[in-house]
C-alpha positions in Angstrom: 134.2 69.7 122.2 134.1 70.3 126.0 130.6 70.5 127.5 131.2 74.1 128.7 132.3 75.2 125.3 129.3 73.5 123.7 126.9 75.2 126.1 128.5 78.6 125.4 128.2 78.0 121.7 124.5 77.1 122.1 123.7 80.2 124.1 125.5 82.5 121.6 123.7 80.8 118.7 120.4 81.4 120.5 121.2 85.1 120.9 122.1 85.3 117.2 118.8 83.8 116.1 116.8 86.1 118.4 118.7 89.1 117.0 117.9 87.9 113.4 114.2 87.6 114.1 114.2 91.0 115.8 116.0 92.5 112.8 113.4 91.1 110.4 110.5 92.7 112.2 112.5 95.9 112.7 112.6 96.2 108.9 108.8 96.6 109.0 107.9 94.4 106.0 105.2 95.9 103.7 101.6 95.0 104.4 100.9 95.2 100.7 103.1 94.1 97.8 101.4 94.8 94.5 101.7 92.1 91.8 103.7 93.0 88.7 100.9 93.8 86.2 102.7 91.8 83.5 102.2 88.7 85.7 98.5 89.2 86.4 97.1 87.0 83.6 99.9 84.5 83.7 99.3 82.9 87.1 97.4 79.9 88.4 97.1 78.8 92.0 98.6 75.4 92.4 98.2 75.2 96.2 96.6 77.0 99.1 97.7 77.0 102.7 95.4 78.5 105.4 97.2 79.9 108.5 96.1 81.7 111.6 98.0 82.9 114.7 98.2 79.7 116.6 96.9 76.7 114.7 97.9 75.9 111.1 97.3 72.2 110.3 94.6 71.2 107.9 91.3 70.9 109.7 87.5 71.4 109.0 88.0 75.1 108.5 90.7 74.7 105.8 88.8 71.8 104.2 85.8 74.1 103.6 87.9 77.2 102.9 90.4 76.1 100.3 88.0 74.9 97.5 85.7 77.9 98.0 88.7 80.3 97.9 89.8 78.8 94.6 86.3 79.2 93.2 86.3 82.9 94.2 89.8 83.4 92.8 88.7 82.7 89.3 91.0 85.3 87.8 94.0 82.9 88.1 93.7 81.1 84.7 97.3 81.3 83.5 100.1 78.8 83.3 102.7 80.0 85.9 102.1 78.3 89.2 101.9 80.2 92.5 101.1 79.2 96.0 98.5 81.2 98.0 99.3 81.6 101.7 96.1 82.8 103.3 96.5 84.3 106.8 93.4 84.9 108.8 93.9 87.3 111.7 92.4 86.2 115.1 90.6 83.2 113.6 88.6 81.1 116.0 88.5 77.9 114.0 85.9 76.3 116.2 83.8 79.5 116.4 80.7 80.4 114.4 82.4 83.2 112.4 79.6 85.6 113.4 80.8 89.0 114.7 78.9 90.9 117.5 76.9 92.7 114.8 75.6 89.5 113.3 77.9 89.7 110.2 80.6 87.3 109.1 84.0 89.1 109.1 87.3 87.5 108.3 90.2 90.0 108.2 93.5 88.7 106.8 96.0 88.7 104.0 97.0 86.6 101.0 100.6 86.1 100.0 101.4 84.7 96.5 104.6 82.8 96.4 106.4 81.8 93.2 108.0 78.4 92.6 111.1 79.5 94.6 109.1 80.5 97.6 109.5 84.2 97.1 106.6 86.4 98.0 105.6 88.1 94.7 102.4 89.7 96.0 100.7 90.4 99.3 97.3 91.9 99.7 95.3 92.7 102.9 91.9 91.1 102.4 88.7 91.3 104.4 85.6 89.2 103.9 82.5 91.0 105.3 79.1 89.5 104.5 75.8 88.8 106.1 75.6 85.7 108.2 73.3 83.5 106.3 71.6 80.6 108.2 72.8 78.3 110.9 75.2 76.2 108.8 78.8 76.8 109.8 80.2 75.1 106.7 78.1 77.4 104.5 79.5 80.5 106.3 83.0 79.2 106.0 82.5 78.6 102.3 80.9 82.0 101.6 83.6 83.8 103.5 86.3 81.9 101.6 84.7 82.6 98.2 84.6 86.3 99.1 88.3 86.2 100.1 89.1 84.8 96.6 87.0 87.4 94.9 88.6 90.3 96.9 92.0 89.0 95.9 91.0 89.0 92.2 89.6 92.5 92.6 92.9 93.8 94.0 94.9 92.1 91.2 92.6 93.5 88.5 92.8 97.0 90.0 96.6 96.9 89.6 96.5 96.1 85.9 
């Protein structure tokens, strides 16, 4: 292929990918997808991924968050595996998690993905609790457990 033709093809491909991304967001995906009540007691969480706007690799935040989230999400005692994708909005992973009013607040959402990677449920979740003590790990753990508990509350309410 000639270099000019190859360059033109690359530019057109870029426009096509940009258009696809814009089309997805133009569809306005739902903020909440309620889990099918028939599945509520059948699921177990086989994996958790913690995401934020800019930084997603495992770190001290996710190391503390994941086990506590699973403890809080105790309603998942079934046999069908799902993956929980926890997205924390505006997370300062190095911050102390304490809001201006002295409380720990973590707004976000949890997607549940089936074995094929399809989102079968999505719930907006907010952890809001008093900031107890000076231990950052304890605050992370407490917020994560509340996140898991709130997820179970949302699922139980849909039954």
